[in-house]
C-alpha positions as CSV (number, residue, x, y, z in Angstrom):
1,M,114.6,32.7,202.6
2,G,113.7,34.3,199.3
3,E,116.4,32.4,197.4
4,N,115.2,29.1,198.9
5,W,111.6,29.8,197.9
6,R,112.6,30.9,194.4
7,G,114.6,27.7,194.0
8,R,111.6,25.6,194.7
9,V,109.5,27.7,192.3
10,R,112.3,27.5,189.7
11,T,112.3,23.8,189.7
12,G,108.5,23.5,189.3
13,S,108.6,26.1,186.6
14,A,111.2,24.2,184.6
15,I,109.1,21.1,184.8
16,L,106.0,22.9,183.6
17,L,108.0,24.6,180.8
18,A,109.2,21.2,179.6
19,A,105.7,19.8,179.7
20,A,104.4,22.9,177.8
21,V,107.1,22.4,175.1
22,L,106.2,18.8,174.7
23,L,102.5,19.7,174.4
24,L,103.4,22.4,171.8
25,L,105.3,19.8,169.8
26,I,102.4,17.4,169.9
27,A,100.0,20.1,168.7
28,S,102.5,21.1,165.9
29,V,102.8,17.5,164.8
30,N,99.0,17.1,164.8
31,I,98.6,20.2,162.7
32,A,101.3,19.1,160.4
33,G,99.4,15.8,159.8
34,L,96.3,17.8,158.9
35,L,98.2,20.1,156.6
36,A,99.9,17.1,154.9
37,A,96.5,15.6,154.2
38,R,95.2,18.9,152.8
39,A,98.4,19.3,150.8
40,L,97.8,16.0,149.0
41,D,94.3,17.1,148.1
42,R,95.8,20.3,146.6
43,R,98.3,18.5,144.3
44,R,96.2,19.4,141.3
45,E,96.3,23.1,142.3
46,M,100.1,22.9,142.8
47,A,100.4,21.1,139.5
48,V,98.5,23.9,137.7
49,R,100.7,26.6,139.4
50,A,103.8,24.7,138.4
51,A,102.6,24.4,134.8
52,L,102.0,28.1,134.8
53,G,105.7,28.7,135.7
54,A,105.7,28.8,139.5
55,E,109.0,27.6,141.0
56,R,109.1,25.1,143.8
57,R,110.5,27.6,146.2
58,H,107.5,29.8,145.5
59,L,105.1,26.9,146.3
60,I,107.0,26.1,149.5
61,G,106.9,29.7,150.5
62,Q,103.1,30.0,149.9
63,L,102.4,26.8,152.0
64,L,104.7,27.9,154.8
65,L,103.0,31.3,154.9
66,E,99.6,29.6,155.2
67,A,100.9,27.5,158.1
68,V,102.4,30.5,159.9
69,L,99.1,32.4,159.4
70,L,97.3,29.5,160.9
71,A,99.6,29.4,163.9
72,G,99.3,33.2,164.2
73,V,95.5,33.0,164.5
74,G,95.9,30.3,167.3
75,G,98.6,32.4,169.0
76,A,96.4,35.5,168.9
77,I,93.6,33.6,170.6
78,G,96.0,32.2,173.1
79,A,97.4,35.7,173.9
80,I,94.0,37.1,174.5
81,A,93.0,34.2,176.7
82,A,96.3,33.9,178.6
83,P,95.6,36.5,181.4
84,Y,92.3,34.8,182.2
85,V,93.8,31.3,182.1
86,L,96.7,32.4,184.3
87,D,94.2,33.9,186.9
88,A,92.3,30.7,186.9
89,F,95.4,28.6,187.5
90,L,96.5,30.9,190.3
91,A,93.1,30.6,191.9
92,M,93.3,26.8,191.8
93,S,96.9,26.6,193.0
94,P,97.3,25.3,196.6
95,I,100.4,27.6,197.0
96,R,99.8,31.3,197.6
97,L,102.4,33.5,196.0
98,P,104.2,36.2,198.2
99,T,103.1,39.7,197.6
100,Y,106.4,40.6,196.0
101,V,105.9,38.0,193.2
102,T,103.6,38.9,190.3
103,L,102.8,36.8,187.4
104,K,101.3,38.6,184.4
105,P,102.0,38.8,180.6
106,D,104.5,41.5,179.6
107,A,106.5,42.6,176.6
108,T,109.1,39.9,177.1
109,W,106.4,37.2,177.3
110,L,104.7,38.6,174.1
111,T,108.0,38.6,172.2
112,L,108.7,35.0,173.2
113,A,105.2,34.0,172.3
114,A,105.5,35.6,168.9
115,V,108.8,33.9,168.1
116,T,107.4,30.6,169.3
117,I,104.3,31.0,167.1
118,V,106.5,31.6,164.0
119,L,108.7,28.6,164.8
120,S,105.6,26.4,165.4
121,G,104.1,27.4,162.1
122,L,107.4,26.6,160.3
123,V,107.7,23.2,162.1
124,A,104.1,22.3,161.3
125,G,104.3,23.5,157.7
126,I,107.7,22.3,156.5
127,A,106.8,18.7,155.8
128,P,103.4,19.4,154.1
129,A,105.1,22.1,152.0
130,L,107.9,19.7,150.8
131,V,105.3,17.0,150.0
132,A,102.9,19.3,148.1
133,S,105.7,21.2,146.2
134,R,107.3,18.0,144.9
135,V,105.0,17.7,141.9
136,A,105.4,16.9,138.2
137,P,102.6,18.8,136.5
138,A,101.8,16.1,133.9
139,D,101.8,13.2,136.3
140,A,99.9,15.1,139.0
141,L,97.1,16.1,136.6
142,K,96.8,12.5,135.3
143,Q,96.7,11.2,138.9
144,S,94.1,13.8,139.9
145,S,91.9,12.9,136.9
146,R,92.0,9.2,138.0
147,G,91.2,10.2,141.7
148,S,94.6,9.1,143.0
149,V,95.5,10.2,146.5
150,G,99.3,10.4,146.1
151,R,102.3,8.1,145.9
152,T,103.2,5.6,148.6
153,G,106.3,7.6,149.7
154,E,104.2,10.7,150.2
155,R,101.5,8.9,152.1
156,G,104.3,7.6,154.3
157,W,104.7,11.1,155.8
158,G,101.4,10.6,157.5
159,G,102.6,7.5,159.3
160,I,105.8,9.3,160.4
161,L,103.8,12.2,161.8
162,V,101.4,9.9,163.7
163,A,104.3,7.9,165.1
164,G,106.0,11.1,166.3
165,E,102.9,12.4,167.8
166,T,102.3,9.1,169.7
167,T,105.8,9.1,171.0
168,L,105.7,12.6,172.3
169,T,102.3,11.9,173.9
170,L,103.7,8.9,175.7
171,V,106.7,10.9,176.9
172,L,104.5,13.6,178.3
173,L,102.1,11.1,179.9
174,V,104.9,9.0,181.5
175,G,106.7,12.2,182.7
176,G,103.6,13.6,184.2
177,L,102.7,10.4,186.1
178,S,106.3,10.1,187.3
179,Y,106.3,13.7,188.6
180,C,103.0,13.2,190.4
181,T,104.4,10.0,192.0
182,L,107.5,11.7,193.2
183,A,105.6,14.7,194.5
184,T,103.4,12.4,196.7
185,F,106.3,10.0,197.6
186,D,106.6,9.2,201.3
187,P,110.2,9.8,202.3
188,G,109.8,7.6,205.5
189,Y,110.3,10.4,208.0
190,R,108.2,13.3,209.3
191,I,108.5,16.5,207.4
192,E,105.6,18.5,208.7
193,G,106.2,21.3,211.2
194,I,110.0,21.3,210.7
195,S,111.8,24.6,210.2
196,R,115.2,25.2,208.7
197,L,117.7,27.9,209.6
198,A,120.7,28.8,207.5
199,V,123.6,30.8,208.9
200,T,126.1,32.3,206.5
201,I,129.5,33.6,207.8
202,S,131.5,36.0,205.6
203,R,135.1,36.9,205.7
204,L,134.2,40.2,207.2
205,D,132.5,38.5,210.2
206,V,135.5,36.3,210.8
207,S,138.0,39.2,210.7
208,A,135.8,41.4,213.0
209,A,135.5,38.6,215.6
210,G,139.0,37.4,215.3
211,S,137.9,33.8,215.2
212,L,135.0,31.7,214.3
213,P,132.1,32.0,216.8
214,A,131.2,29.0,218.8
215,F,127.7,27.5,218.4
């Protein structure tokens, strides 16, 4: 009985995990778009740093560190709010968990969250870092003095990020609607008030009885 119950919970948990991953990717792409726009505004700053001798890898490292710190702040807020949000979800859930099942943040959860935060920061910051660090000091300073907002190829990053965010949002929306439809689907026969009994016969039972029991 416990294994049957855990199997149903495992399936639902896998679906929720997939939805959470998609939502995290959407948020990462959204933040990447904002960081890319900010990176284009910082081209003059990057040009000055490059003119003073900063290598491109140093500029990329600085921008990635800023993105990871931003993700870290959001992750810290999420870690603090997680126990309260979990309690609220459990209170709203129509299914009551057995007494031997406990859901609460632990060391494993915090470790996984920390790794996810770092990866999210890197994913959100890699494109803006590449855009902002690819700068020729003389050209960037001239463009900044004329109020230019960047080259066409660099502005194209924004379109790619918006398209990716829209695609992921549609996948999440369609997947959620499909799951809700399947969860409320009428199979065409009565399923209320039906019990199921599973009988498992081992080799030891057969050898002790001498033959299979009759049912």
